[in-house]
N, C-alpha and C positions, 0 to 999 in steps of 0.2 A: 671876588677881593679885587684882584687886579682892575678890572672895569671900572668898579664901585670908585677905586684907587682912581685912576685915571678921571674919570666922569667929574671926579673933588677938584680936578688942575696938578697930579701930581704927573712930574715926567714920565711919559710912557719908555722911554729911552735912557736916561739917568736922574733918576730921584735921590732925590735930596736924602742925606743923615737923617737929617730934624724928619725930613714927610714921613720917611720908613720908622723914624722910631713914634712918630706920634700917629702911627699905624697898628703899632703893637709889637715892631721889629726888636730883637733879642740884642738888649741893652746889656752886658752883665752888669754895672754899678744898679741898672734903675731894678734887673731879676733878681739879682741877689740880697736887695732891702728891701723888696714885699711884693713887687710887680710879679710874681708866678707866672700869674698868667702870659709874661710875653715866651714864654717856654711854647705850648701852645699855637697862641695867635701869630707868631713868626714862622710858622709852616706855612700859613697861606700868603703869607707878604711876601713880592717878589722883588726882585733889584733887577725891571726893567725887561721888556720884550721879550728879550734873546734868552734870558732866564727862565722864565714862565714859560716859553714854549720848548726850550730845550727838556725842561721838567718835567711838561703834562708829553710831550714825545715818548719819553722813556715809560714814564707810569703808562703810558695807555700799551705800549711794549707788554712792562711785565705785567700788569692789569689783567691781561690777559689769559695769562699761566694762573696768576691768584684765583679769576674768579670759575677755573675749572678745578682747583682745590680746596678753597677754602666759603664756610659758609659767609655771608653777610656779618653778623657779627664777629667772624673771628679776623676777617682783612681787618676791619674796622680796628679791631684792640690793636693786631698787627702795626696796622699803619700808624696809629696814637702814638702810640706806648713808643716805636721807632723814631717817632717826629719828634718828641719829646725829651729822649733819646741822646740824638742829634743835635739837639737844640742843648743840653744839658753838655755834651761833650764840644761845642762850640764855645764852652764859656771855659772849660778846662783847658781848654785846647790856648785860647789868647783871649786874655777878659779884658780885653780894649779895642775890639772889634767888634762893630753892630753885624747879627748874623738876620738874613733870612730866606725862608725858601724851603722845598719839599726836599731839598735830596736827604737826611737822615730819615725820615720816613721811605723814604724809595729804596735807600740803599739797606734799611731793615725788614722792607719788603721781600726783597733780592732775597737776603739771606732767610728768609721767612719758606719763597717758595723751594730754596734748596735744599732747607733741613727737609721741609714733607717730601720732597725729590727722593732724598737720600735716605729715610725711612721707611716710606711706600714704596720703593720698588717695583713690586708687584704689580702697581694702583696706576702707576702712571709711566710714562716712557720718558724713564729721567735723561738717557742719553738726550730725546730729544727737548726735554726743558734747559739743560743745563747749557745746551751747544743754544738758545733762544735766552734765555737770561746771560748768557756770556757775551753773546754780542750786547745785547742791551747794556750789559756795567760797561762795554769796554767803548762804547759809543757815549757812554754819561760821561766816564772821567774823562 
């Protein structure tokens, strides 16, 4: 989606708020006024190259763990529900800010990995998982 946005003329370094909103960013007044789809679309909209690069770097690191633990449908459900949950949290936190990005989905995926590892210690190397997730999340934060 980022490549399509940039190809259409959106700045890859500093996209305007108007361009982000036109592509589906989470703008609380619009989201709360019936444009509920923004809760999902904002998770694939990013605010510049650095933003998407950091999100994809951490998603790649966590994805290696998640692919070993979850079937594709489970991974998808965790990712999508976490992304929507992050969008809702963004609205609850500050209704004056336009938000975008995969951070909520990525944090939710990290939580899913940690939850799975803590419940299935015999099936996974929990120490390795916790260490790997911790490194990715510290870098992400």
